[in-house]
N, CA, C and O of each residue as an XYZ file, in Angstrom:
328
protein
N     -19.838     11.907     -0.429
C     -18.640     12.311      0.277
C     -17.559     11.246      0.230
O     -16.372     11.569      0.166
N     -17.958      9.971      0.261
C     -16.966      8.899      0.219
C     -16.166      8.962     -1.073
O     -14.978      8.639     -1.085
N     -16.814      9.380     -2.168
C     -16.125      9.456     -3.455
C     -14.986     10.465     -3.414
O     -13.998     10.306     -4.132
N     -15.103     11.483     -2.602
C     -14.070     12.519     -2.513
C     -12.772     12.018     -1.894
O     -11.730     12.655     -2.044
N     -12.823     10.883     -1.198
C     -11.625     10.350     -0.551
C     -10.649      9.732     -1.540
O      -9.453      9.645     -1.263
N     -11.151      9.304     -2.684
C     -10.276      8.679     -3.671
C      -9.815      7.292     -3.263
O      -8.811      6.800     -3.778
N     -10.521      6.660     -2.358
C     -10.161      5.317     -1.900
C     -11.261      4.345     -2.288
O     -12.442      4.690     -2.289
N     -10.855      3.125     -2.617
C     -11.855      2.112     -2.958
C     -12.452      1.493     -1.701
O     -13.617      1.094     -1.694
N     -11.662      1.413     -0.651
C     -12.124      0.819      0.602
C     -11.742      1.757      1.743
O     -10.614      2.246      1.808
N     -12.687      1.998      2.634
C     -12.411      2.815      3.806
C     -12.549      1.913      5.024
O     -13.603      1.313      5.238
N     -11.491      1.814      5.822
C     -11.483      0.943      6.993
C     -11.149      1.781      8.216
O     -10.195      2.560      8.203
N     -11.933      1.621      9.267
C     -11.622      2.293     10.519
C     -10.477      1.569     11.206
O     -10.507      0.346     11.344
N      -9.485      2.304     11.631
C      -8.333      1.670     12.263
C      -8.409      1.707     13.777
O      -7.772      0.899     14.453
N      -9.183      2.639     14.315
C      -9.403      2.698     15.754
C      -8.151      2.466     16.578
O      -7.166      3.193     16.446
N      -8.194      1.456     17.423
C      -7.084      1.167     18.322
C      -5.905      0.488     17.660
O      -4.907      0.209     18.324
N      -5.993      0.215     16.374
C      -4.894     -0.463     15.683
C      -3.602      0.335     15.752
O      -2.521     -0.236     15.893
N      -3.713      1.648     15.653
C      -2.499      2.476     15.679
C      -1.786      2.367     17.015
O      -0.556      2.336     17.056
N      -2.533      2.309     18.105
C      -1.915      2.146     19.423
C      -1.222      0.795     19.540
O      -0.163      0.692     20.159
N      -1.810     -0.241     18.950
C      -1.202     -1.579     18.991
C       0.084     -1.575     18.174
O       1.109     -2.084     18.628
N       0.037     -1.005     16.974
C       1.227     -0.958     16.109
C       2.341     -0.157     16.768
O       3.513     -0.517     16.662
N       1.979      0.929     17.448
C       2.964      1.773     18.107
C       3.488      1.154     19.402
O       4.441      1.663     19.993
N       2.870      0.060     19.845
C       3.309     -0.596     21.073
C       2.750      0.030     22.334
O       3.204     -0.293     23.432
N       1.777      0.918     22.208
C       1.184      1.566     23.380
C       0.150      0.685     24.060
O      -0.085      0.821     25.260
N      -0.471     -0.218     23.307
C      -1.485     -1.127     23.838
C      -1.189     -2.540     23.353
O      -0.610     -2.744     22.286
N      -1.607     -3.523     24.176
C      -1.470     -4.920     23.768
C      -2.727     -5.369     23.045
O      -3.826     -4.905     23.345
N      -2.561     -6.264     22.103
C      -3.689     -6.851     21.387
C      -4.335     -7.894     22.303
O      -3.669     -8.491     23.149
N      -5.610     -8.100     22.125
C      -6.327     -9.087     22.928
C      -5.778    -10.483     22.639
O      -5.273    -10.727     21.544
N      -5.868    -11.403     23.601
C      -5.453    -12.779     23.351
C      -6.239    -13.380     22.174
O      -7.357    -12.957     21.883
N      -5.642    -14.358     21.513
C      -6.237    -14.949     20.308
C      -7.658    -15.467     20.552
O      -8.532    -15.289     19.704
N      -7.897    -16.106     21.701
C      -9.237    -16.652     21.937
C     -10.275    -15.534     22.080
O     -11.435    -15.721     21.712
N      -9.875    -14.384     22.605
C     -10.776    -13.236     22.719
C     -11.064    -12.676     21.323
O     -12.197    -12.305     21.015
N     -10.033    -12.619     20.492
C     -10.211    -12.151     19.112
C     -11.163    -13.074     18.354
O     -12.071    -12.609     17.667
N     -10.950    -14.383     18.482
C     -11.807    -15.350     17.775
C     -13.255    -15.265     18.227
O     -14.170    -15.504     17.439
N     -13.463    -14.927     19.488
C     -14.817    -14.823     20.029
C     -15.479    -13.499     19.631
O     -16.656    -13.282     19.922
N     -14.729    -12.617     18.969
C     -15.293    -11.330     18.565
C     -15.451    -10.369     19.726
O     -16.294     -9.473     19.682
N     -14.645    -10.547     20.768
C     -14.779     -9.726     21.968
C     -13.578     -8.817     22.221
O     -13.316     -8.421     23.356
N     -12.861     -8.496     21.166
C     -11.703     -7.621     21.341
C     -12.125     -6.254     21.884
O     -11.371     -5.598     22.602
N     -13.341     -5.838     21.529
C     -13.854     -4.562     22.048
C     -13.953     -4.616     23.569
O     -13.668     -3.622     24.237
N     -14.355     -5.769     24.134
C     -14.487     -5.899     25.588
C     -13.108     -5.855     26.253
O     -12.952     -5.295     27.338
N     -12.125     -6.443     25.600
C     -10.751     -6.401     26.105
C     -10.254     -4.956     26.137
O      -9.638     -4.528     27.113
N     -10.522     -4.211     25.071
C     -10.126     -2.794     25.021
C     -10.859     -1.996     26.092
O     -10.278     -1.116     26.728
N     -12.149     -2.309     26.290
C     -12.925     -1.615     27.325
C     -12.321     -1.871     28.702
O     -12.254     -0.960     29.528
N     -11.886     -3.089     28.953
C     -11.266     -3.417     30.241
C      -9.939     -2.675     30.418
O      -9.570     -2.327     31.539
N      -9.219     -2.430     29.315
C      -7.947     -1.710     29.391
C      -8.143     -0.217     29.640
O      -7.364      0.401     30.367
N      -9.188      0.368     29.034
C      -9.412      1.809     29.121
C     -10.881      2.124     29.424
O     -11.559      2.728     28.594
N     -11.377      1.729     30.589
C     -12.806      1.906     30.865
C     -13.263      3.365     30.878
O     -14.352      3.662     30.385
N     -12.479      4.267     31.415
C     -12.905      5.670     31.477
C     -13.073      6.270     30.090
O     -14.024      7.012     29.841
N     -12.158      5.953     29.192
C     -12.185      6.543     27.865
C     -13.230      5.888     26.958
O     -13.851      6.566     26.140
N     -13.424      4.581     27.098
C     -14.250      3.855     26.143
C     -15.666      3.539     26.626
O     -16.502      3.123     25.824
N     -15.955      3.727     27.912
C     -17.271      3.363     28.434
C     -18.394      4.031     27.647
O     -19.303      3.359     27.160
N     -18.329      5.336     27.527
C     -19.409      6.067     26.843
C     -19.517      5.628     25.391
O     -20.621      5.398     24.896
N     -18.384      5.508     24.700
C     -18.402      5.140     23.288
C     -18.994      3.749     23.076
O     -19.856      3.567     22.216
N     -18.541      2.777     23.846
C     -18.949      1.395     23.605
C     -20.320      1.059     24.184
O     -21.123      0.395     23.528
N     -20.590      1.506     25.392
C     -21.816      1.074     26.058
C     -22.979      2.049     25.892
O     -24.118      1.609     25.731
N     -22.734      3.332     25.927
C     -23.822      4.301     25.829
C     -24.167      4.577     24.366
O     -25.296      4.351     23.931
N     -23.197      5.061     23.626
C     -23.456      5.440     22.233
C     -23.866      4.244     21.384
O     -24.815      4.336     20.605
N     -23.168      3.129     21.522
C     -23.522      1.950     20.726
C     -24.898      1.408     21.100
O     -25.620      0.911     20.236
N     -25.270      1.499     22.379
C     -26.601      1.059     22.793
C     -27.678      1.943     22.181
O     -28.727      1.453     21.762
N     -27.420      3.241     22.130
C     -28.370      4.152     21.485
C     -28.512      3.810     20.002
O     -29.620      3.797     19.466
N     -27.400      3.537     19.350
C     -27.419      3.175     17.935
C     -28.228      1.901     17.719
O     -29.068      1.850     16.820
N     -27.987      0.878     18.525
C     -28.739     -0.374     18.388
C     -30.230     -0.163     18.650
O     -31.072     -0.786     18.004
N     -30.550      0.709     19.591
C     -31.949      1.024     19.854
C     -32.612      1.676     18.648
O     -33.744      1.335     18.303
N     -31.926      2.600     18.012
C     -32.475      3.257     16.825
C     -32.654      2.277     15.674
O     -33.661      2.319     14.967
N     -31.678      1.394     15.487
C     -31.775      0.387     14.423
C     -32.960     -0.543     14.701
O     -33.726     -0.864     13.792
N     -33.108     -0.968     15.944
C     -34.214     -1.857     16.308
C     -35.552     -1.172     16.094
O     -36.479     -1.765     15.543
N     -35.653      0.080     16.532
C     -36.892      0.838     16.370
C     -37.245      0.962     14.891
O     -38.408      0.822     14.512
N     -36.252      1.222     14.069
C     -36.471      1.356     12.628
C     -36.943      0.032     12.020
O     -37.845      0.021     11.183
N     -36.341     -1.073     12.434
C     -36.727     -2.389     11.913
C     -38.155     -2.741     12.314
O     -38.920     -3.270     11.507
N     -38.508     -2.451     13.549
C     -39.872     -2.727     14.024
C     -40.879     -1.894     13.245
O     -41.932     -2.398     12.854
N     -40.566     -0.627     13.018
C     -41.464      0.252     12.263
C     -41.626     -0.246     10.828
O     -42.722     -0.201     10.270
N     -40.539     -0.717     10.241
C     -40.593     -1.221      8.863
C     -41.469     -2.472      8.774
O     -42.263     -2.598      7.841
N     -41.341     -3.383      9.709
C     -42.170     -4.593      9.734
C     -43.629     -4.215      9.948
O     -44.520     -4.780      9.315
N     -43.870     -3.265     10.833
C     -45.231     -2.824     11.099
C     -45.872     -2.222      9.846
O     -47.031     -2.506      9.544
N     -45.123     -1.397      9.123
C     -45.642     -0.801      7.890
C     -45.930     -1.889      6.840
O     -46.938     -1.835      6.136
N     -45.044     -2.856      6.753
C     -45.233     -3.942      5.767
C     -46.491     -4.760      6.109
O     -47.233     -5.159      5.212
N     -46.723     -5.003      7.376
C     -47.920     -5.763      7.780
C     -49.195     -5.004      7.462
O     -50.183     -5.590      7.021
N     -49.167     -3.684      7.690
C     -50.355     -2.885      7.387
C     -50.625     -2.816      5.884
O     -51.778     -2.753      5.458
N     -49.562     -2.827      5.090
C     -49.714     -2.700      3.632
C     -50.074     -4.026      2.973
O     -50.574     -4.034      1.849
N     -49.830     -5.154      3.652
C     -50.105     -6.479      3.065
C     -51.610     -6.699      2.956
O     -52.364     -6.365      3.870
N     -52.038     -7.266      1.827
C     -53.475     -7.559      1.670
C     -53.928     -8.624      2.661
O     -53.209     -9.582      2.941
N     -55.122     -8.438      3.178
C     -55.661     -9.403      4.149
C     -56.599    -10.355      3.434
O     -57.318     -9.950      2.520
N     -56.601    -11.617      3.839
C     -57.464    -12.618      3.193
C     -58.932    -12.426      3.496
O     -59.766    -13.195      3.018
């Protein structure tokens, strides 16, 4: 499906459009450097972003963790024992 877009790079713009339009302020530089711009956005719009950032992302991280644990477990079972 990505090939159908005709783009070499696909980047999510998310809140960038609101910043460019002047509807939202960008996080302070130290927050950006710390990689916490998402937390700044959450503080600005908690009702809209709470579910997306804290619930959905937590579910995603849980699934990734579960998958990694299962993969390690399978590798251990398949490894020859001395």
